[in-house]
N, C-alpha and C positions, 0 to 999 in steps of 0.2 A: 065522903070526900070524892071529888071528881077531878080527873086529870084530862086536860084537853091539850092536844098537840096537833098542829097542822102538818100532815105528812107530805103534802104536795104544795110547794110554793113556787113552782116553775123556775127554780134556780135563783130566786131572789136572795136568799140567805147567802148562798155561795158568792154571788156577785157583790153583795155588801162586804163580805169578808175580804174579797180580792181588792175591792176599792179601798178599804181601810188599810190593807197592807201596802198598796200603792201610795196612799197618802203618807203613810209612815216612812216609807223609803224616800219619797220626795222630800219630806221634811228633814230627814237625815242628810240628804245631799245638799239641800239649801243651807243647813247648819255648817256642814263641812266647807262649803263655798264661802260663807260669811267668816268662819274662823280663819281660812286661808287669806282672805282679804285683809282682815285685821292684823294677822301676823306680818303680812307684807307691808302694811302701812306703818306698823311699829318698827320693823326692820329698817325701812327707808328713813323714818324719822331719826332713828338711832344713828344711822350712818351720816345723816346730815348734821347731827349734833357733833359727831366726831370730826367731821370735816371742818365745821365752823370753829371748833376748839383749836384745830391746827392753824386755821387762818388767824385766829386771835394771837397765837404764839408767834407766828411769822410777822404779823403787823406790829406786835409789841416790840419784837427785836428790831424791826426796821425803824420804829419811832425812837427807840433808845439810841440807835446808831445815828439817826438824823439829828438828834438833840446835840450831839457833840460837834457837828459840822459848823453851826453858827458861832459857837465859842471860838473855834480855831480860826475861822474867817474873820471874826471880830478882832482877834489879836493881830492877824495879818493886816487888817485894814488900819488899825492903830499904828502899825509899824510902816504903813504906806506901801505895802506890797500888793494890795488888791483894791478894787474899786468898790464903791457903795453898791453898785449893781450886783456884784457877786455876793455881797452881804445880804441884800434883799432876796436874791435867788435862794440862798441857803435857808433863810427864814421862811420863805414860801414853801420850800421843800419840807421843812419841819412841820409846818401847818398841815400840809397835805398828808404827811405820814401819820400825824396825830388823828386826822380826820378818818383815814383808812382804818386806823386802830379802833376808833369808836364805832365805825360802821361794822367792823368785824365782831366787836362785842355785842352790838345790837343784833346782828344776824345770829350770833350764838344764842342769845337769850330768846329770840323768836323760835329758833330751832328747838331749844329745850322746852319751850311751851308747847310746840307742836308735838313733841315726843310725849309729853304728859297728856296731851289731848288724845293722841292716838292710843296710848296705853289705858286711857280712862281714869287717870289719877289726877287730873287737873282740879285742884281745890280752889274754890272761888270765895273770897272774903270781900265784903263791901265796907268801905270807909268813907266817911264824909269829912272833908277837910275844907273848912271855909266855904267858899262858893262852888268848889269843884267836887264832884262825886267820882270817886275812882274805884275801879274793880281791880283788886290785886290777885294775881294768880301765884300761889306758892309752888315752886318747882323744886322737887327733890329728886336728885339723881344719885343713886348708890348709897348704901348704908343708912338710908332713912334721914340723912341730914338735909337741911334746906340748902339748896345750891344757889338760888338767886330768886329775886322777886321780879315779876314782870307786871307792869302796870299799864292799863289802858284807860284813858279818860273818855268816858262815854257821853257825859252830859254835864251841863252847868245847872246848878240848883240855885235858885234865888231865894234867899231867906226873907221872910216878911218882917 
């Protein structure tokens, strides 16, 4: 049995060990940086969902309040106390309030999908319905229950 060992490598082994340690510490720093970036993205997405939920509440309350005005003005118009213009203004305000409510709901759903994406839990399910192909993203916030479904139509499929 023979044992061979090179006693003089000119510091090559020491340099390789130092290089490996440097690479390890660099990889650790890059991982910390990526973890911090992910945490920041998730935190920002969560705050956007919270803000969007508050906007939905405010817009829903405003729409409910605006729904009462046309009824009151209709009664006043029938009694001859107001003009048709005022009635039309109240109905326009009601439509605008409903539109703002729907926009707030849409923003909330988009923010919820962005949160799921940032957290890495966005589940994608593909369904074909007629000529449209839709991708549905199941969004679950809290308690594991499905909160809403966010659908995006990507393409039109023509059946032969």
